[in-house]
C-alpha positions as a Python dict, from the first residue, in 0.01 Angstrom:
ca = {
    (1, 'X'): (0, 0, 0),
    (2, 'X'): (62, 200, 321),
    (3, 'X'): (258, -45, 555),
    (4, 'X'): (166, -335, 344),
    (5, 'X'): (404, -519, 101),
    (6, 'X'): (188, -622, -185),
    (7, 'X'): (263, -912, -421),
    (8, 'X'): (311, -809, -783),
    (9, 'X'): (140, -796, -1001),
    (10, 'X'): (-163, -660, -817),
    (11, 'X'): (-467, -837, -926),
    (12, 'X'): (-770, -692, -1061),
    (13, 'X'): (-1064, -789, -877),
    (14, 'X'): (-1431, -764, -957),
    (15, 'X'): (-1614, -561, -684),
    (16, 'X'): (-1446, -756, -407),
    (17, 'X'): (-1592, -828, -80),
    (18, 'X'): (-1357, -818, 225),
    (19, 'X'): (-1387, -1083, 507),
    (20, 'X'): (-1194, -1002, 810),
    (21, 'X'): (-1105, -1147, 1149),
    (22, 'X'): (-935, -996, 1435),
    (23, 'X'): (-705, -1209, 1625),
    (24, 'X'): (-689, -1280, 1928),
    (25, 'X'): (-944, -1043, 2063),
    (26, 'X'): (-1252, -1133, 1862),
    (27, 'X'): (-1151, -1499, 1815),
    (28, 'X'): (-1282, -1694, 2107),
    (29, 'X'): (-1258, -2069, 2050),
    (30, 'X'): (-1070, -1987, 1721),
    (31, 'X'): (-1422, -1979, 1582),
    (32, 'X'): (-1384, -1666, 1329),
    (33, 'X'): (-1035, -1747, 1215),
    (34, 'X'): (-1142, -2127, 1160),
    (35, 'X'): (-1425, -2005, 937),
    (36, 'X'): (-1221, -1759, 743),
    (37, 'X'): (-953, -2032, 662),
    (38, 'X'): (-1206, -2290, 556),
    (39, 'X'): (-1352, -2032, 302),
    (40, 'X'): (-1013, -1960, 180),
    (41, 'X'): (-916, -2307, 127),
    (42, 'X'): (-1260, -2363, -41),
    (43, 'X'): (-1202, -2076, -309),
    (44, 'X'): (-831, -2149, -337),
    (45, 'X'): (-713, -1805, -182),
    (46, 'X'): (-374, -1683, -272),
    (47, 'X'): (-147, -1460, -69),
    (48, 'X'): (-184, -1071, -153),
    (49, 'X'): (41, -919, 97),
    (50, 'X'): (149, -843, 446),
    (51, 'X'): (276, -598, 685),
    (52, 'X'): (631, -520, 563),
    (53, 'X'): (780, -434, 905),
    (54, 'X'): (538, -598, 1172),
    (55, 'X'): (753, -486, 1466),
    (56, 'X'): (632, -117, 1377),
    (57, 'X'): (283, -217, 1500),
    (58, 'X'): (319, -541, 1737),
    (59, 'X'): (488, -612, 2053),
    (60, 'X'): (656, -948, 2035),
    (61, 'X'): (667, -1008, 2408),
    (62, 'X'): (273, -1008, 2375),
    (63, 'X'): (248, -1183, 2028),
    (64, 'X'): (504, -1439, 2058),
    (65, 'X'): (695, -1549, 1752),
    (66, 'X'): (702, -1933, 1696),
    (67, 'X'): (1025, -2158, 1622),
    (68, 'X'): (965, -2459, 1408),
    (69, 'X'): (1177, -2731, 1263),
    (70, 'X'): (1218, -2760, 892),
    (71, 'X'): (1457, -2968, 724),
    (72, 'X'): (1677, -2999, 1051),
    (73, 'X'): (1702, -2612, 1085),
    (74, 'X'): (1497, -2376, 1292),
    (75, 'X'): (1245, -2122, 1122),
    (76, 'X'): (1108, -1852, 1320),
    (77, 'X'): (742, -1751, 1238),
    (78, 'X'): (692, -1376, 1303),
    (79, 'X'): (314, -1298, 1382),
    (80, 'X'): (181, -1058, 1136),
    (81, 'X'): (-125, -918, 952),
    (82, 'X'): (-176, -1071, 611),
    (83, 'X'): (-423, -1054, 314),
    (84, 'X'): (-533, -1320, 85),
    (85, 'X'): (-770, -1289, -221),
    (86, 'X'): (-974, -1520, -420),
    (87, 'X'): (-1173, -1503, -750),
    (88, 'X'): (-1522, -1646, -729),
    (89, 'X'): (-1707, -1755, -1043),
    (90, 'X'): (-2041, -1756, -876),
    (91, 'X'): (-2020, -1370, -781),
    (92, 'X'): (-1787, -1084, -664),
    (93, 'X'): (-1422, -1167, -576),
    (94, 'X'): (-1311, -1172, -214),
    (95, 'X'): (-1040, -1018, -11),
    (96, 'X'): (-952, -1190, 344),
    (97, 'X'): (-808, -989, 607),
    (98, 'X'): (-617, -1160, 906),
    (99, 'X'): (-601, -863, 1118),
    (100, 'X'): (-415, -830, 1460),
    (101, 'X'): (-473, -585, 1736),
    (102, 'X'): (-182, -313, 1699),
    (103, 'X'): (4, -206, 2005),
    (104, 'X'): (166, 104, 1850),
    (105, 'X'): (103, 338, 1577),
    (106, 'X'): (-259, 238, 1579),
    (107, 'X'): (-386, 496, 1342),
    (108, 'X'): (-116, 412, 1076),
    (109, 'X'): (-204, 72, 1099),
    (110, 'X'): (-587, 124, 1030),
    (111, 'X'): (-504, 380, 778),
    (112, 'X'): (-283, 130, 591),
    (113, 'X'): (-567, -120, 593),
    (114, 'X'): (-815, 138, 465),
    (115, 'X'): (-576, 231, 191),
    (116, 'X'): (-569, -155, 76),
    (117, 'X'): (-954, -141, 65),
    (118, 'X'): (-962, 153, -151),
    (119, 'X'): (-686, 52, -392),
    (120, 'X'): (-860, -292, -453),
    (121, 'X'): (-1206, -134, -488),
    (122, 'X'): (-1364, -335, -201),
    (123, 'X'): (-1725, -251, -183),
    (124, 'X'): (-1804, -450, 136),
    (125, 'X'): (-1622, -503, 457),
    (126, 'X'): (-1751, -759, 699),
    (127, 'X'): (-1581, -825, 1034),
    (128, 'X'): (-1664, -1170, 1176),
    (129, 'X'): (-1561, -1276, 1535),
    (130, 'X'): (-1631, -1481, 1821),
    (131, 'X'): (-1682, -1382, 2175),
    (132, 'X'): (-1724, -1538, 2518),
    (133, 'X'): (-2062, -1454, 2684),
    (134, 'X'): (-2308, -1584, 2957),
    (135, 'X'): (-2496, -1808, 2734),
    (136, 'X'): (-2566, -2189, 2766),
    (137, 'X'): (-2418, -2447, 2528),
    (138, 'X'): (-2764, -2621, 2532),
    (139, 'X'): (-2942, -2352, 2319),
    (140, 'X'): (-2872, -2222, 1966),
    (141, 'X'): (-2581, -1983, 1977),
    (142, 'X'): (-2673, -1608, 1946),
    (143, 'X'): (-2498, -1400, 1664),
    (144, 'X'): (-2520, -1007, 1718),
    (145, 'X'): (-2397, -754, 1467),
    (146, 'X'): (-2362, -391, 1402),
    (147, 'X'): (-2502, -334, 1061),
    (148, 'X'): (-2691, -88, 830),
    (149, 'X'): (-2853, -66, 493),
    (150, 'X'): (-2869, -371, 278),
    (151, 'X'): (-2629, -555, 508),
    (152, 'X'): (-2853, -523, 792),
    (153, 'X'): (-3145, -674, 586),
    (154, 'X'): (-2925, -969, 451),
    (155, 'X'): (-2779, -1046, 810),
    (156, 'X'): (-3122, -1021, 981),
    (157, 'X'): (-3254, -1291, 728),
    (158, 'X'): (-2939, -1493, 859),
    (159, 'X'): (-3080, -1467, 1197),
    (160, 'X'): (-2823, -1197, 1325),
    (161, 'X'): (-2969, -970, 1598),
    (162, 'X'): (-2889, -617, 1655),
    (163, 'X'): (-2594, -557, 1898),
    (164, 'X'): (-2650, -318, 2203),
    (165, 'X'): (-2294, -356, 2326),
    (166, 'X'): (-2156, -43, 2501),
    (167, 'X'): (-1783, -43, 2630),
    (168, 'X'): (-1433, -114, 2558),
    (169, 'X'): (-1351, -207, 2188),
    (170, 'X'): (-1066, -255, 1943),
    (171, 'X'): (-888, 22, 1766),
    (172, 'X'): (-968, -173, 1443),
    (173, 'X'): (-1323, -59, 1449),
    (174, 'X'): (-1198, 252, 1304),
    (175, 'X'): (-1167, 75, 991),
    (176, 'X'): (-1538, 5, 963),
    (177, 'X'): (-1634, 354, 1071),
    (178, 'X'): (-1399, 506, 796),
    (179, 'X'): (-1496, 272, 536),
    (180, 'X'): (-1849, 355, 570),
    (181, 'X'): (-1788, 712, 497),
    (182, 'X'): (-1592, 609, 189),
    (183, 'X'): (-1928, 445, 38),
    (184, 'X'): (-1813, 69, 160),
    (185, 'X'): (-2094, -128, 306),
    (186, 'X'): (-1980, -229, 639),
    (187, 'X'): (-2095, -471, 923),
    (188, 'X'): (-1953, -660, 1210),
    (189, 'X'): (-2099, -991, 1359),
    (190, 'X'): (-2007, -1188, 1659),
    (191, 'X'): (-2107, -1541, 1762),
    (192, 'X'): (-2159, -1562, 2146),
    (193, 'X'): (-1990, -1861, 2307),
    (194, 'X'): (-2046, -2022, 2648),
    (195, 'X'): (-1811, -1831, 2894),
    (196, 'X'): (-1776, -2140, 3112),
    (197, 'X'): (-1627, -2352, 2834),
    (198, 'X'): (-1266, -2311, 2726),
    (199, 'X'): (-1257, -2515, 2419),
    (200, 'X'): (-955, -2454, 2198),
    (201, 'X'): (-1169, -2507, 1874),
    (202, 'X'): (-1541, -2432, 1953),
    (203, 'X'): (-1707, -2620, 1656),
    (204, 'X'): (-2044, -2501, 1720),
    (205, 'X'): (-1933, -2134, 1698),
    (206, 'X'): (-1766, -2229, 1393),
    (207, 'X'): (-2077, -2366, 1247),
    (208, 'X'): (-2299, -2079, 1331),
    (209, 'X'): (-2068, -1843, 1169),
    (210, 'X'): (-2056, -2059, 850),
    (211, 'X'): (-2439, -2074, 840),
    (212, 'X'): (-2453, -1696, 848),
    (213, 'X'): (-2197, -1648, 563),
    (214, 'X'): (-2359, -1948, 381),
    (215, 'X'): (-2706, -1754, 403),
    (216, 'X'): (-2525, -1435, 265),
    (217, 'X'): (-2313, -1581, -23),
    (218, 'X'): (-2453, -1943, -76),
    (219, 'X'): (-2101, -2078, -71),
    (220, 'X'): (-2094, -2447, -220),
    (221, 'X'): (-1976, -2583, 113),
    (222, 'X'): (-2126, -2897, 248),
    (223, 'X'): (-2169, -2831, 619),
    (224, 'X'): (-2283, -3186, 706),
    (225, 'X'): (-1920, -3269, 862),
    (226, 'X'): (-1923, -2940, 1053),
    (227, 'X'): (-2268, -2981, 1190),
    (228, 'X'): (-2170, -3332, 1312),
    (229, 'X'): (-1850, -3230, 1483),
    (230, 'X'): (-2040, -2942, 1663),
    (231, 'X'): (-2304, -3169, 1790),
    (232, 'X'): (-2061, -3427, 1885),
    (233, 'X'): (-1836, -3178, 2081),
    (234, 'X'): (-2132, -3013, 2261),
    (235, 'X'): (-2282, -3359, 2352),
    (236, 'X'): (-1941, -3442, 2527),
    (237, 'X'): (-1947, -3130, 2710),
    (238, 'X'): (-2307, -3197, 2830),
    (239, 'X'): (-2188, -3548, 2946),
    (240, 'X'): (-1904, -3418, 3138),
    (241, 'X'): (-2121, -3139, 3310),
    (242, 'X'): (-2393, -3389, 3413),
    (243, 'X'): (-2127, -3520, 3666),
    (244, 'X'): (-2059, -3169, 3792),
    (245, 'X'): (-2368, -3040, 4006),
    (246, 'X'): (-2225, -2677, 4036),
    (247, 'X'): (-2165, -2659, 3651),
    (248, 'X'): (-2497, -2807, 3590),
    (249, 'X'): (-2669, -2530, 3803),
    (250, 'X'): (-2461, -2280, 3621),
    (251, 'X'): (-2601, -2404, 3296),
    (252, 'X'): (-2963, -2405, 3422),
    (253, 'X'): (-2963, -2051, 3522),
    (254, 'X'): (-2812, -1940, 3203),
    (255, 'X'): (-3088, -2151, 3016),
    (256, 'X'): (-3347, -1961, 3233),
    (257, 'X'): (-3176, -1624, 3136),
    (258, 'X'): (-3165, -1728, 2766),
    (259, 'X'): (-3535, -1831, 2746),
    (260, 'X'): (-3651, -1506, 2921),
    (261, 'X'): (-3460, -1288, 2671),
    (262, 'X'): (-3603, -1487, 2375),
    (263, 'X'): (-3952, -1470, 2493),
    (264, 'X'): (-3935, -1102, 2550),
    (265, 'X'): (-3955, -1122, 2911),
    (266, 'X'): (-3727, -891, 3121),
    (267, 'X'): (-3420, -1116, 3145),
    (268, 'X'): (-3269, -882, 3427),
    (269, 'X'): (-3524, -1055, 3659),
    (270, 'X'): (-3331, -1381, 3618),
    (271, 'X'): (-3055, -1326, 3859),
    (272, 'X'): (-2722, -1547, 3885),
    (273, 'X'): (-2612, -1603, 4244),
    (274, 'X'): (-2307, -1398, 4358),
    (275, 'X'): (-2106, -1732, 4360),
    (276, 'X'): (-2187, -1805, 3987),
    (277, 'X'): (-2109, -1435, 3883),
    (278, 'X'): (-1773, -1449, 4049),
    (279, 'X'): (-1699, -1787, 3893),
    (280, 'X'): (-1791, -1641, 3548),
    (281, 'X'): (-1584, -1331, 3624),
    (282, 'X'): (-1285, -1545, 3722),
    (283, 'X'): (-1307, -1746, 3397),
    (284, 'X'): (-1309, -1414, 3195),
    (285, 'X'): (-1001, -1276, 3386),
    (286, 'X'): (-831, -1584, 3322),
    (287, 'X'): (-838, -1531, 2934),
    (288, 'X'): (-525, -1378, 2793),
    (289, 'X'): (-650, -1102, 2566),
    (290, 'X'): (-327, -951, 2448),
}
C-alpha cells in the first residue's frame, strides 16, 4: 500500500479506529508514544507493516540509527514509520500508527498513510500528542484539540478544550485534512506539559492522555498505578523546586496565568517578567525538534 510493505494476509478489520502519534515533534516527555504502546500491549497488537524504504523519506543524520548487541553480534535498528493493529472484542478494531516527520517527499509520505487508512476501511483518525507550554505542574494538565462533529462532542465530555493555535505545524496534518474529505472522522488532541521541566518520561502527561482515551473507549485498563506514578513524580519535582527560589517564582506566575485563564479573566494581563520569558524561551530553544 503506497510506500508501506504490509504483512500478508491483510487482516479484515471491523470499522477500525486509527490512533496515531508523531515522533518526536508531538511527543514531549514521550507521553503520547507511551500511551500508544500501553494500549497496544493491552490489546495484544500485531505488526501490520512499515515503510519499505525509510531512507526515501527520512534523513538518518537527524533520526539516528541505533546499534544494539544481540547474541554477541551488533544489530542496527533503523528509525521507521510502522503500523500495528488489534482486534477489540468490546467494540471496533484498532490501527496504531507510529508516524515520523518526513524530511523528503512529504506529499508521497502522507499519501501513503492515507492509502493505508482507505484500504483498511478506517472510519476514525485520532492523532494524540504532547507539547511543552507555559503551564504549571501544580495544576491539572490542559488538553486541547482540533475536533469536529461527533468527535468534538465526545472529546469535550472528556475535558478536551478547543485549540486556538496558529503558527508552524507538521506536514502530517495533511493526513487529517484529506481524511476528513474522505468521510473519516478526524481529531487531534495535545496535552500541554510544563515547559520548565525536561522529564524524559512525563507520567502526568501520559496519565492525562490515558484518561481522555479511557473516556472515549472505556478500555479495561487500571489507571491506579499510572496515577500513583504521576503523583509521585510531580511531588518530587515540587520538593526540588521548593529549594530553588527562582523556579518557585516562575511556577507562581504560571499558576496566576492558569487561574486567570480558567476563571474567564484576561490572562494577557498576567505578565511574566522579561527574565522569566527569556528563561522559558531558552529552554524551548534547547529542545532538538528534528
